[in-house]
Backbone and ligand atoms as CSV (ligand in chain L), in Angstrom:
chain,resi,resn,atom,element,x,y,z
A,1,MET,N,N,0.876,-1.178,0.005
A,1,MET,CA,C,0.011,-0.041,0.016
A,1,MET,C,C,0.883,1.202,-0.010
A,2,PRO,N,N,1.305,1.665,-1.176
A,2,PRO,CA,C,2.309,2.791,-1.174
A,2,PRO,C,C,1.776,4.100,-0.607
A,3,THR,N,N,0.359,4.344,-0.564
A,3,THR,CA,C,-0.227,5.620,-0.147
A,3,THR,C,C,-0.049,5.692,1.466
A,4,ARG,N,N,0.186,4.624,2.113
A,4,ARG,CA,C,0.242,4.656,3.536
A,4,ARG,C,C,1.657,4.948,4.050
A,5,LEU,N,N,2.578,4.954,3.077
A,5,LEU,CA,C,4.001,5.069,3.525
A,5,LEU,C,C,4.201,6.514,4.110
A,6,PRO,N,N,3.748,7.596,3.486
A,6,PRO,CA,C,3.976,8.933,4.108
A,6,PRO,C,C,3.492,8.984,5.420
A,7,VAL,N,N,2.243,8.397,5.710
A,7,VAL,CA,C,1.657,8.436,6.997
A,7,VAL,C,C,2.583,7.894,8.056
A,8,LEU,N,N,3.062,6.647,7.680
A,8,LEU,CA,C,3.884,5.901,8.556
A,8,LEU,C,C,5.051,6.728,8.955
A,9,LEU,N,N,5.597,7.325,7.849
A,9,LEU,CA,C,6.838,8.159,8.080
A,9,LEU,C,C,6.639,9.232,9.092
A,10,LEU,N,N,5.427,9.982,8.837
A,10,LEU,CA,C,5.216,10.998,9.822
A,10,LEU,C,C,5.126,10.584,11.265
A,11,VAL,N,N,4.526,9.348,11.414
A,11,VAL,CA,C,4.298,8.837,12.662
A,11,VAL,C,C,5.636,8.514,13.341
A,12,LEU,N,N,6.469,7.966,12.403
A,12,LEU,CA,C,7.866,7.612,13.016
A,12,LEU,C,C,8.661,8.867,13.401
A,13,LEU,N,N,8.489,9.897,12.424
A,13,LEU,CA,C,9.205,11.212,12.817
A,13,LEU,C,C,8.701,11.843,14.098
A,14,ALA,N,N,7.432,11.785,14.267
A,14,ALA,CA,C,6.853,12.467,15.315
A,14,ALA,C,C,7.340,11.733,16.681
A,15,ALA,N,N,7.360,10.319,16.584
A,15,ALA,CA,C,7.859,9.521,17.705
A,15,ALA,C,C,9.216,9.874,18.117
A,16,GLY,N,N,10.033,10.295,17.083
A,16,GLY,CA,C,11.364,10.652,17.390
A,16,GLY,C,C,11.754,12.056,17.907
A,17,CYS,N,N,10.545,12.866,17.974
A,17,CYS,CA,C,10.751,14.286,18.329
A,17,CYS,C,C,10.600,14.518,19.853
A,18,GLY,N,N,10.459,13.606,20.589
A,18,GLY,CA,C,10.324,13.725,22.085
A,18,GLY,C,C,11.608,14.299,22.659
A,19,ALA,N,N,11.555,14.504,23.947
A,19,ALA,CA,C,12.726,15.066,24.627
A,19,ALA,C,C,13.886,14.176,24.719
A,20,SER,N,N,13.530,12.839,24.823
A,20,SER,CA,C,14.708,11.899,24.847
A,20,SER,C,C,14.768,11.269,23.528
A,21,PRO,N,N,15.997,10.914,23.127
A,21,PRO,CA,C,16.267,10.442,21.809
A,21,PRO,C,C,15.536,9.021,21.630
A,22,PRO,N,N,15.178,8.668,20.603
A,22,PRO,CA,C,14.423,7.302,20.402
A,22,PRO,C,C,15.464,6.165,20.669
A,23,GLN,N,N,14.937,5.200,21.173
A,23,GLN,CA,C,15.882,3.942,21.503
A,23,GLN,C,C,16.029,3.112,20.264
A,24,LEU,N,N,17.090,2.951,19.906
A,24,LEU,CA,C,17.411,2.069,18.672
A,24,LEU,C,C,17.250,0.575,19.209
A,25,ALA,N,N,16.473,-0.195,18.464
A,25,ALA,CA,C,16.324,-1.596,18.772
A,25,ALA,C,C,17.664,-2.198,18.585
A,26,GLN,N,N,18.059,-3.031,19.578
A,26,GLN,CA,C,19.256,-3.772,19.496
A,26,GLN,C,C,18.980,-5.192,19.056
A,27,PRO,N,N,19.281,-5.642,17.850
A,27,PRO,CA,C,19.060,-7.053,17.494
A,27,PRO,C,C,19.790,-7.919,18.476
A,28,ALA,N,N,19.120,-9.007,18.673
A,28,ALA,CA,C,19.742,-10.031,19.569
A,28,ALA,C,C,21.040,-10.581,18.994
A,29,GLY,N,N,21.957,-10.800,19.879
A,29,GLY,CA,C,23.333,-11.331,19.470
A,29,GLY,C,C,24.235,-11.362,20.556
A,30,PRO,N,N,25.594,-11.821,20.300
A,30,PRO,CA,C,26.582,-11.698,21.328
A,30,PRO,C,C,26.978,-10.246,21.623
A,31,PRO,N,N,27.450,-9.970,22.819
A,31,PRO,CA,C,27.839,-8.667,23.131
A,31,PRO,C,C,28.893,-7.995,22.153
A,32,ALA,N,N,28.998,-6.796,22.134
A,32,ALA,CA,C,30.011,-5.952,21.175
A,32,ALA,C,C,31.310,-6.529,21.595
A,33,THR,N,N,32.109,-6.591,20.550
A,33,THR,CA,C,33.585,-7.055,20.606
A,33,THR,C,C,34.348,-6.163,19.483
A,34,THR,N,N,35.365,-5.607,19.945
A,34,THR,CA,C,36.289,-4.971,19.123
A,34,THR,C,C,37.671,-5.528,19.105
A,35,LEU,N,N,38.133,-6.022,17.867
A,35,LEU,CA,C,39.518,-6.688,17.849
A,35,LEU,C,C,40.362,-5.705,17.004
A,36,ASN,N,N,41.678,-5.722,17.484
A,36,ASN,CA,C,42.685,-4.854,16.833
A,36,ASN,C,C,43.912,-5.645,16.714
A,37,GLY,N,N,44.750,-5.267,15.649
A,37,GLY,CA,C,46.068,-5.769,15.515
A,37,GLY,C,C,46.752,-4.949,14.521
A,38,GLY,N,N,48.065,-4.700,14.692
A,38,GLY,CA,C,48.824,-3.901,13.716
A,38,GLY,C,C,50.302,-3.912,14.079
A,39,GLY,N,N,51.038,-3.502,13.127
A,39,GLY,CA,C,52.470,-3.350,13.251
A,39,GLY,C,C,53.310,-3.591,11.904
A,40,GLU,N,N,54.672,-3.516,12.093
A,40,GLU,CA,C,55.572,-3.749,11.035
A,40,GLU,C,C,55.976,-5.271,11.205
A,41,PHE,N,N,55.986,-5.830,10.015
A,41,PHE,CA,C,56.288,-7.334,10.002
A,41,PHE,C,C,57.866,-7.537,10.088
A,42,THR,N,N,58.217,-8.357,11.186
A,42,THR,CA,C,59.599,-8.778,11.153
A,42,THR,C,C,59.831,-10.188,11.250
A,43,ALA,N,N,60.954,-10.883,10.924
A,43,ALA,CA,C,61.005,-12.180,10.987
A,43,ALA,C,C,60.890,-12.822,12.443
A,44,ASP,N,N,61.376,-11.962,13.405
A,44,ASP,CA,C,61.367,-12.501,14.761
A,44,ASP,C,C,60.302,-11.712,15.657
A,45,GLY,N,N,59.273,-11.087,14.960
A,45,GLY,CA,C,58.302,-10.352,15.671
A,45,GLY,C,C,57.414,-11.197,16.604
A,46,ASP,N,N,56.791,-10.624,17.490
A,46,ASP,CA,C,55.847,-11.241,18.401
A,46,ASP,C,C,54.489,-11.249,17.825
A,47,SER,N,N,53.930,-10.085,17.464
A,47,SER,CA,C,52.615,-9.897,17.015
A,47,SER,C,C,52.481,-9.748,15.461
A,48,ALA,N,N,53.572,-9.274,14.826
A,48,ALA,CA,C,53.602,-9.122,13.407
A,48,ALA,C,C,54.701,-9.787,12.780
A,49,ILE,N,N,54.468,-11.061,12.157
A,49,ILE,CA,C,55.631,-11.964,11.838
A,49,ILE,C,C,55.521,-12.080,10.233
A,50,ARG,N,N,56.751,-12.142,9.596
A,50,ARG,CA,C,56.670,-12.446,8.242
A,50,ARG,C,C,57.492,-13.676,8.018
A,51,TYR,N,N,56.961,-14.471,7.097
A,51,TYR,CA,C,57.447,-15.776,6.725
A,51,TYR,C,C,58.127,-15.816,5.358
A,52,ASP,N,N,57.927,-14.769,4.582
A,52,ASP,CA,C,58.322,-14.603,3.196
A,52,ASP,C,C,59.009,-13.279,3.046
A,53,ARG,N,N,60.252,-13.257,2.850
A,53,ARG,CA,C,60.979,-11.950,2.587
A,53,ARG,C,C,60.646,-11.254,1.359
A,54,LYS,N,N,60.436,-12.112,0.316
A,54,LYS,CA,C,60.242,-11.533,-1.039
A,54,LYS,C,C,58.893,-10.892,-1.154
A,55,LEU,N,N,57.815,-11.630,-0.678
A,55,LEU,CA,C,56.469,-11.204,-0.793
A,55,LEU,C,C,56.080,-10.153,0.226
A,56,VAL,N,N,56.945,-9.954,1.320
A,56,VAL,CA,C,56.630,-9.018,2.366
A,56,VAL,C,C,57.945,-8.261,2.607
A,57,PRO,N,N,58.105,-7.301,1.815
A,57,PRO,CA,C,59.484,-6.521,1.974
A,57,PRO,C,C,59.679,-5.899,3.330
A,58,GLY,N,N,60.944,-5.576,3.541
A,58,GLY,CA,C,61.345,-4.972,4.807
A,58,GLY,C,C,60.491,-3.605,4.994
A,59,GLY,N,N,59.939,-3.325,6.138
A,59,GLY,CA,C,59.169,-2.213,6.444
A,59,GLY,C,C,57.613,-2.383,6.118
A,60,ALA,N,N,57.246,-3.496,5.614
A,60,ALA,CA,C,55.765,-3.904,5.308
A,60,ALA,C,C,55.041,-3.784,6.660
A,61,GLN,N,N,53.839,-3.179,6.605
A,61,GLN,CA,C,53.176,-3.145,7.831
A,61,GLN,C,C,51.585,-3.386,7.579
A,62,ALA,N,N,50.885,-3.707,8.462
A,62,ALA,CA,C,49.410,-3.941,8.361
A,62,ALA,C,C,48.715,-3.513,9.669
A,63,SER,N,N,47.425,-3.183,9.434
A,63,SER,CA,C,46.536,-2.856,10.564
A,63,SER,C,C,45.189,-3.445,10.165
A,64,VAL,N,N,44.707,-4.173,11.272
A,64,VAL,CA,C,43.310,-4.834,11.017
A,64,VAL,C,C,42.416,-4.427,12.309
A,65,THR,N,N,41.123,-4.187,11.997
A,65,THR,CA,C,40.178,-3.861,12.949
A,65,THR,C,C,38.935,-4.762,12.741
A,66,ALA,N,N,38.276,-5.325,13.815
A,66,ALA,CA,C,37.002,-6.231,13.632
A,66,ALA,C,C,36.189,-5.594,14.605
A,67,GLU,N,N,35.030,-5.059,14.218
A,67,GLU,CA,C,33.999,-4.547,15.176
A,67,GLU,C,C,32.779,-5.534,14.983
A,68,SER,N,N,32.456,-6.173,16.184
A,68,SER,CA,C,31.267,-7.047,16.052
A,68,SER,C,C,30.335,-6.502,17.165
A,69,SER,N,N,29.040,-6.124,16.683
A,69,SER,CA,C,28.124,-5.783,17.637
A,69,SER,C,C,26.668,-5.896,16.995
A,70,GLY,N,N,25.685,-6.123,17.954
A,70,GLY,CA,C,24.250,-6.235,17.317
A,70,GLY,C,C,24.227,-7.297,16.258
A,71,GLY,N,N,24.954,-8.263,16.416
A,71,GLY,CA,C,24.758,-9.451,15.439
A,71,GLY,C,C,25.382,-9.038,14.016
A,72,GLN,N,N,26.224,-8.102,14.018
A,72,GLN,CA,C,26.855,-7.606,12.656
A,72,GLN,C,C,28.408,-7.514,12.917
A,73,THR,N,N,29.160,-7.845,12.029
A,73,THR,CA,C,30.622,-7.599,12.057
A,73,THR,C,C,31.108,-6.849,10.936
A,74,ILE,N,N,32.021,-5.909,11.141
A,74,ILE,CA,C,32.679,-5.280,10.107
A,74,ILE,C,C,34.201,-5.371,10.267
A,75,THR,N,N,34.851,-5.825,9.330
A,75,THR,CA,C,36.388,-6.065,9.457
A,75,THR,C,C,37.063,-5.298,8.397
A,76,SER,N,N,38.040,-4.502,8.796
A,76,SER,CA,C,38.915,-3.793,7.804
A,76,SER,C,C,40.344,-4.049,7.945
A,77,LEU,N,N,41.024,-3.987,6.889
A,77,LEU,CA,C,42.514,-4.340,6.753
A,77,LEU,C,C,43.156,-3.283,5.870
A,78,VAL,N,N,44.228,-2.746,6.346
A,78,VAL,CA,C,45.062,-1.781,5.552
A,78,VAL,C,C,46.545,-2.372,5.655
A,79,VAL,N,N,47.113,-2.471,4.440
A,79,VAL,CA,C,48.467,-2.900,4.405
A,79,VAL,C,C,49.277,-1.804,3.748
A,80,GLU,N,N,50.655,-1.676,4.036
A,80,GLU,CA,C,51.407,-0.688,3.410
A,80,GLU,C,C,52.941,-1.325,3.127
A,81,GLY,N,N,53.564,-0.829,2.175
A,81,GLY,CA,C,54.849,-1.393,1.908
A,81,GLY,C,C,55.008,-2.750,1.393
A,82,PHE,N,N,53.879,-3.294,0.763
A,82,PHE,CA,C,53.917,-4.515,0.179
A,82,PHE,C,C,54.350,-4.313,-1.240
A,83,LEU,N,N,54.437,-5.407,-2.074
A,83,LEU,CA,C,54.891,-5.178,-3.450
A,83,LEU,C,C,53.644,-4.536,-4.147
A,84,PRO,N,N,54.071,-3.611,-5.136
A,84,PRO,CA,C,53.042,-2.975,-5.806
A,84,PRO,C,C,52.331,-3.770,-6.813
A,85,ARG,N,N,51.042,-3.337,-7.026
A,85,ARG,CA,C,50.185,-3.990,-8.095
A,85,ARG,C,C,50.282,-5.573,-7.937
A,86,ARG,N,N,49.947,-5.959,-6.774
A,86,ARG,CA,C,49.991,-7.358,-6.523
A,86,ARG,C,C,48.846,-7.830,-5.613
A,87,ALA,N,N,48.197,-9.010,-5.926
A,87,ALA,CA,C,47.084,-9.477,-5.212
A,87,ALA,C,C,47.631,-10.404,-4.091
A,88,TYR,N,N,46.995,-10.271,-2.950
A,88,TYR,CA,C,47.395,-11.037,-1.749
A,88,TYR,C,C,46.052,-11.613,-1.228
A,89,GLY,N,N,46.034,-12.930,-0.733
A,89,GLY,CA,C,45.017,-13.416,-0.039
A,89,GLY,C,C,45.101,-13.049,1.462
A,90,ALA,N,N,43.886,-13.020,2.201
A,90,ALA,CA,C,43.924,-12.736,3.645
A,90,ALA,C,C,42.733,-13.166,4.320
A,91,HIS,N,N,42.962,-13.778,5.575
A,91,HIS,CA,C,41.936,-14.214,6.182
A,91,HIS,C,C,42.119,-14.016,7.666
A,92,LEU,N,N,40.939,-14.099,8.449
A,92,LEU,CA,C,41.121,-14.233,9.874
A,92,LEU,C,C,41.234,-15.648,10.270
A,93,HIS,N,N,42.227,-15.973,11.214
A,93,HIS,CA,C,42.432,-17.309,11.615
A,93,HIS,C,C,42.106,-17.438,13.146
A,94,THR,N,N,42.150,-18.756,13.600
A,94,THR,CA,C,41.618,-19.050,14.984
A,94,THR,C,C,42.606,-18.773,16.172
A,95,ALA,N,N,43.918,-18.959,15.822
A,95,ALA,CA,C,44.881,-18.886,16.791
A,95,ALA,C,C,45.949,-17.857,16.672
A,96,PRO,N,N,46.549,-17.359,17.668
A,96,PRO,CA,C,47.621,-16.271,17.563
A,96,PRO,C,C,48.722,-16.776,16.675
A,97,CYS,N,N,49.517,-15.695,16.094
A,97,CYS,CA,C,50.539,-16.121,15.271
A,97,CYS,C,C,51.805,-16.740,16.104
A,98,GLY,N,N,52.677,-17.435,15.343
A,98,GLY,CA,C,53.746,-18.024,15.983
A,98,GLY,C,C,54.933,-18.122,15.131
A,99,LYS,N,N,56.117,-18.687,15.589
A,99,LYS,CA,C,57.318,-18.882,14.785
A,99,LYS,C,C,57.037,-19.547,13.568
A,100,ALA,N,N,56.141,-20.601,13.606
A,100,ALA,CA,C,55.777,-21.235,12.462
A,100,ALA,C,C,54.430,-20.812,11.845
A,101,ALA,N,N,54.323,-20.730,10.515
A,101,ALA,CA,C,53.291,-20.069,9.977
A,101,ALA,C,C,51.955,-20.913,10.231
A,102,THR,N,N,52.108,-22.197,10.518
A,102,THR,CA,C,50.821,-22.946,10.818
A,102,THR,C,C,50.274,-22.737,12.244
A,103,ASP,N,N,51.073,-21.923,13.067
A,103,ASP,CA,C,50.625,-21.772,14.475
A,103,ASP,C,C,49.284,-20.967,14.506
A,104,ALA,N,N,48.956,-20.189,13.454
A,104,ALA,CA,C,47.619,-19.468,13.519
A,104,ALA,C,C,46.447,-20.390,13.317
A,105,GLY,N,N,46.695,-21.625,13.089
A,105,GLY,CA,C,45.526,-22.500,13.032
A,105,GLY,C,C,44.711,-22.399,11.678
A,106,PRO,N,N,43.506,-22.982,11.611
A,106,PRO,CA,C,42.666,-22.799,10.469
A,106,PRO,C,C,41.950,-21.572,10.364
A,107,HIS,N,N,41.213,-21.326,9.279
A,107,HIS,CA,C,40.391,-20.139,9.118
A,107,HIS,C,C,39.367,-20.060,10.253
A,108,TYR,N,N,39.197,-18.834,10.795
A,108,TYR,CA,C,38.019,-18.666,11.627
A,108,TYR,C,C,36.712,-18.770,10.819
A,109,GLN,N,N,35.807,-19.650,11.584
A,109,GLN,CA,C,34.527,-19.771,10.806
A,109,GLN,C,C,33.362,-19.453,11.784
A,110,HIS,N,N,32.279,-18.916,11.238
A,110,HIS,CA,C,31.211,-18.602,12.063
A,110,HIS,C,C,30.519,-19.914,12.455
A,111,ARG,N,N,30.294,-20.811,11.564
A,111,ARG,CA,C,29.787,-22.172,11.862
A,111,ARG,C,C,30.717,-23.139,11.220
A,112,PRO,N,N,30.934,-24.210,11.950
A,112,PRO,CA,C,31.834,-25.262,11.258
A,112,PRO,C,C,31.244,-25.606,9.954
A,113,GLY,N,N,31.939,-25.487,8.925
A,113,GLY,CA,C,31.235,-25.899,7.610
A,113,GLY,C,C,32.205,-25.381,6.402
A,114,PRO,N,N,31.496,-24.820,5.405
A,114,PRO,CA,C,32.234,-24.576,4.134
A,114,PRO,C,C,33.213,-23.439,4.353
A,115,ALA,N,N,34.212,-23.403,3.555
A,115,ALA,CA,C,35.209,-22.331,3.366
A,115,ALA,C,C,34.632,-21.328,2.326
A,116,SER,N,N,34.055,-20.358,2.798
A,116,SER,CA,C,33.361,-19.332,1.947
A,116,SER,C,C,33.482,-17.912,2.533
A,117,ALA,N,N,33.362,-16.948,1.725
A,117,ALA,CA,C,33.524,-15.524,2.123
A,117,ALA,C,C,32.243,-15.197,3.111
A,118,ASP,N,N,31.171,-15.975,3.140
A,118,ASP,CA,C,30.024,-15.766,3.988
A,118,ASP,C,C,30.323,-16.276,5.381
A,119,ASN,N,N,30.942,-17.473,5.304
A,119,ASN,CA,C,31.210,-18.276,6.713
A,119,ASN,C,C,32.519,-17.909,7.365
A,120,GLU,N,N,33.288,-17.275,6.447
A,120,GLU,CA,C,34.731,-16.879,7.122
A,120,GLU,C,C,35.011,-15.450,6.785
A,121,ILE,N,N,36.006,-14.874,7.377
A,121,ILE,CA,C,36.430,-13.496,7.072
A,121,ILE,C,C,37.502,-13.360,6.165
A,122,TRP,N,N,37.276,-13.129,4.913
A,122,TRP,CA,C,38.308,-13.021,3.827
A,122,TRP,C,C,38.586,-11.464,3.554
A,123,LEU,N,N,39.832,-11.180,3.497
A,123,LEU,CA,C,40.217,-9.747,3.242
A,123,LEU,C,C,41.227,-9.723,2.191
A,124,ASP,N,N,40.975,-10.330,1.083
A,124,ASP,CA,C,41.880,-10.358,-0.027
A,124,ASP,C,C,41.918,-8.829,-0.564
A,125,LEU,N,N,43.143,-8.571,-1.064
A,125,LEU,CA,C,43.241,-7.206,-1.545
A,125,LEU,C,C,44.199,-7.170,-2.709
A,126,LYS,N,N,44.337,-6.053,-3.392
A,126,LYS,CA,C,45.286,-5.833,-4.438
A,126,LYS,C,C,45.994,-4.516,-4.103
A,127,THR,N,N,47.309,-4.462,-4.074
A,127,THR,CA,C,47.981,-3.260,-3.677
A,127,THR,C,C,48.042,-2.292,-4.875
A,128,ASP,N,N,48.139,-1.014,-4.462
A,128,ASP,CA,C,48.296,0.042,-5.720
A,128,ASP,C,C,49.784,0.197,-6.028
A,129,THR,N,N,50.143,1.169,-6.651
A,129,THR,CA,C,51.450,1.246,-7.322
A,129,THR,C,C,52.432,1.684,-6.164
A,130,SER,N,N,51.986,2.112,-4.940
A,130,SER,CA,C,52.868,2.259,-3.845
A,130,SER,C,C,52.909,1.192,-2.836
A,131,GLY,N,N,52.168,0.139,-3.220
A,131,GLY,CA,C,52.177,-1.127,-2.287
A,131,GLY,C,C,51.281,-1.067,-1.140
A,132,THR,N,N,50.216,-0.126,-1.285
A,132,THR,CA,C,49.243,-0.010,-0.221
A,132,THR,C,C,47.963,-0.792,-0.702
A,133,GLY,N,N,47.316,-1.367,0.198
A,133,GLY,CA,C,46.049,-2.094,-0.139
A,133,GLY,C,C,45.052,-2.145,1.039
A,134,ARG,N,N,43.745,-2.203,0.687
A,134,ARG,CA,C,42.676,-2.141,1.718
A,134,ARG,C,C,41.648,-3.097,1.409
A,135,ALA,N,N,41.043,-3.639,2.407
A,135,ALA,CA,C,39.927,-4.561,2.195
A,135,ALA,C,C,38.895,-4.420,3.356
A,136,THR,N,N,37.649,-4.524,3.144
A,136,THR,CA,C,36.684,-4.506,4.132
A,136,THR,C,C,35.679,-5.655,3.829
A,137,ALA,N,N,35.251,-6.270,4.913
A,137,ALA,CA,C,34.237,-7.327,4.873
A,137,ALA,C,C,33.242,-7.161,5.851
A,138,ARG,N,N,31.910,-7.469,5.504
A,138,ARG,CA,C,30.769,-7.250,6.369
A,138,ARG,C,C,29.995,-8.552,6.526
A,139,HIS,N,N,29.620,-8.918,7.744
A,139,HIS,CA,C,29.000,-10.197,7.890
A,139,HIS,C,C,27.705,-9.913,8.845
A,140,PRO,N,N,26.644,-10.732,8.637
A,140,PRO,CA,C,25.441,-10.573,9.372
A,140,PRO,C,C,25.419,-11.464,10.688
A,141,TRP,N,N,26.598,-11.538,11.200
A,141,TRP,CA,C,26.724,-12.346,12.472
A,141,TRP,C,C,27.787,-11.789,13.330
A,142,GLY,N,N,27.851,-12.033,14.664
A,142,GLY,CA,C,28.790,-11.665,15.582
A,142,GLY,C,C,29.770,-12.813,15.931
A,143,PHE,N,N,30.961,-12.358,16.542
A,143,PHE,CA,C,31.858,-13.261,16.983
A,143,PHE,C,C,31.326,-14.040,18.309
A,144,ASP,N,N,31.702,-15.228,18.482
A,144,ASP,CA,C,31.435,-16.026,19.782
A,144,ASP,C,C,32.491,-15.368,20.720
A,145,PRO,N,N,32.090,-14.620,21.831
A,145,PRO,CA,C,33.029,-14.118,22.630
A,145,PRO,C,C,34.062,-15.027,23.210
A,146,ALA,N,N,33.758,-16.214,23.305
A,146,ALA,CA,C,34.503,-17.285,23.995
A,146,ALA,C,C,35.580,-17.805,22.992
A,147,ALA,N,N,35.319,-17.569,21.773
A,147,ALA,CA,C,36.331,-18.066,20.721
A,147,ALA,C,C,36.328,-17.084,19.598
A,148,PRO,N,N,36.722,-15.879,19.737
A,148,PRO,CA,C,36.862,-15.015,18.632
A,148,PRO,C,C,38.197,-15.278,17.726
A,149,PRO,N,N,38.154,-14.733,16.573
A,149,PRO,CA,C,39.328,-14.843,15.737
A,149,PRO,C,C,40.589,-14.308,16.562
A,150,ARG,N,N,41.811,-14.757,16.208
A,150,ARG,CA,C,42.979,-14.381,17.035
A,150,ARG,C,C,44.143,-13.923,16.108
A,151,SER,N,N,43.905,-14.029,14.819
A,151,SER,CA,C,44.921,-13.540,13.891
A,151,SER,C,C,44.450,-13.149,12.572
A,152,LEU,N,N,45.312,-12.432,11.855
A,152,LEU,CA,C,45.064,-12.214,10.437
A,152,LEU,C,C,46.183,-12.859,9.704
A,153,VAL,N,N,45.935,-13.639,8.698
A,153,VAL,CA,C,47.122,-14.268,7.992
A,153,VAL,C,C,47.018,-13.797,6.507
A,154,LEU,N,N,48.234,-13.320,6.076
A,154,LEU,CA,C,48.452,-12.886,4.659
A,154,LEU,C,C,48.890,-14.066,3.878
A,155,HIS,N,N,48.272,-14.223,2.659
A,155,HIS,CA,C,48.709,-15.342,1.848
A,155,HIS,C,C,49.262,-14.838,0.477
A,156,ALA,N,N,50.102,-15.847,-0.153
A,156,ALA,CA,C,50.786,-15.652,-1.383
A,156,ALA,C,C,49.952,-15.399,-2.592
A,157,LYS,N,N,48.647,-15.962,-2.470
A,157,LYS,CA,C,47.851,-15.838,-3.739
A,157,LYS,C,C,46.446,-15.437,-3.245
A,158,PRO,N,N,45.593,-14.900,-4.203
A,158,PRO,CA,C,44.128,-14.616,-3.968
A,158,PRO,C,C,43.400,-15.952,-3.478
A,159,THR,N,N,42.359,-15.836,-2.765
A,159,THR,CA,C,41.782,-17.041,-2.217
A,159,THR,C,C,40.799,-17.533,-3.392
A,160,GLU,N,N,40.914,-18.870,-3.379
A,160,GLU,CA,C,39.984,-19.665,-4.370
A,160,GLU,C,C,38.614,-19.583,-3.807
A,161,THR,N,N,37.677,-19.110,-4.653
A,161,THR,CA,C,36.342,-18.911,-4.111
A,161,THR,C,C,35.389,-19.991,-4.335
A,162,SER,N,N,35.736,-21.123,-5.054
A,162,SER,CA,C,34.944,-22.184,-5.437
A,162,SER,C,C,35.687,-23.429,-5.757
A,163,GLY,N,N,34.996,-24.554,-5.843
A,163,GLY,CA,C,35.729,-25.741,-6.121
A,163,GLY,C,C,36.291,-26.445,-4.962
A,164,PRO,N,N,36.902,-27.549,-5.229
A,164,PRO,CA,C,37.485,-28.281,-4.031
A,164,PRO,C,C,38.555,-27.630,-3.307
A,165,ASP,N,N,39.199,-26.645,-3.787
A,165,ASP,CA,C,40.165,-25.891,-3.166
A,165,ASP,C,C,39.798,-24.490,-2.586
A,166,ALA,N,N,38.421,-24.396,-2.482
A,166,ALA,CA,C,37.820,-23.206,-2.000
A,166,ALA,C,C,38.463,-22.822,-0.577
A,167,GLY,N,N,38.858,-21.490,-0.444
A,167,GLY,CA,C,39.401,-21.078,0.734
A,167,GLY,C,C,40.895,-21.131,0.661
A,168,ASP,N,N,41.581,-21.814,-0.201
A,168,ASP,CA,C,43.037,-21.997,-0.314
A,168,ASP,C,C,43.540,-20.763,-1.037
A,169,ALA,N,N,44.577,-20.219,-0.475
A,169,ALA,CA,C,45.253,-18.903,-0.962
A,169,ALA,C,C,46.758,-19.163,-0.900
A,170,GLY,N,N,47.324,-20.444,-1.016
A,170,GLY,CA,C,48.719,-20.546,-1.097
A,170,GLY,C,C,49.486,-20.433,0.178
A,171,ASP,N,N,50.795,-20.164,0.186
A,171,ASP,CA,C,51.524,-20.153,1.333
A,171,ASP,C,C,51.240,-19.005,2.378
A,172,ARG,N,N,51.450,-19.161,3.485
A,172,ARG,CA,C,51.201,-18.128,4.571
A,172,ARG,C,C,52.488,-17.297,4.554
A,173,ILE,N,N,52.303,-15.995,4.311
A,173,ILE,CA,C,53.574,-15.195,4.048
A,173,ILE,C,C,53.765,-14.163,5.205
A,174,ALA,N,N,52.775,-13.857,5.967
A,174,ALA,CA,C,52.781,-13.032,7.171
A,174,ALA,C,C,51.621,-13.275,8.146
A,175,CYS,N,N,51.812,-12.873,9.285
A,175,CYS,CA,C,50.731,-12.948,10.346
A,175,CYS,C,C,50.679,-11.912,11.359
A,176,LEU,N,N,49.501,-11.578,11.690
A,176,LEU,CA,C,49.269,-10.479,12.720
A,176,LEU,C,C,48.347,-10.978,13.720
A,177,THR,N,N,48.913,-10.825,15.007
A,177,THR,CA,C,47.991,-11.219,15.980
A,177,THR,C,C,46.996,-10.269,16.354
A,178,ILE,N,N,45.805,-10.600,16.622
A,178,ILE,CA,C,44.718,-9.683,17.094
A,178,ILE,C,C,44.139,-9.977,18.381
A,179,SER,N,N,43.759,-8.823,19.149
A,179,SER,CA,C,43.069,-9.202,20.472
A,179,SER,C,C,42.209,-8.121,20.844
L,1,CU,CU,CU,44.359,-17.844,5.682
C-alpha cells in the first residue's frame, strides 16, 4: 500500500521528536567485541611476523580492526609497503601467530562448515602502485566471545572462491595477532 508510507513516516518522525532520543532496537546477538592488531612485520616479531621476505618486503606493515556488535561484524584491513600492483589473499584465523606459519591454525569460521566468504572472514586485496592495499568485509553475524578470531594471515595468492580448493590461498607469508 504505497499511499500509507508517508503517514507511517510522519508517525515515526513524530515519535522521534520527544525530549529523549528514540531508543534504537538492538538485534539479539553476542555482546559487542572490538579486535585490533597492527605493526611492522619482522622475522622475529611477536605479533607481526613475516614468513616470506620476497612477498613481504622490509618495512611492510598492516593494521586490522574487527568490530562485532548487534549481530553484525565489520572487518577492515590496511597494508602498506607490500609489493606494488599485487594480489594477496588474507583471512582471519583461529589462533595467535607463532614462529611457524601454521601456528595461526585454520580459518576462523562462523559455523563449522564450508570455506566461503560468507562463513569466514576474507580480506583479499590488491596493492596500488605504492604497495598500499585495503579490504573490508561485512557479515550478518557476531563473534562468539568465548572463541573470537585471534590472527590475520596474509597469503601468497588470492583466495580460491569455489571448487574443491575453496578457501585456499597458497603459502602463509605474514601473520598479525589480534586481540
Ligand atoms: Cu588464511
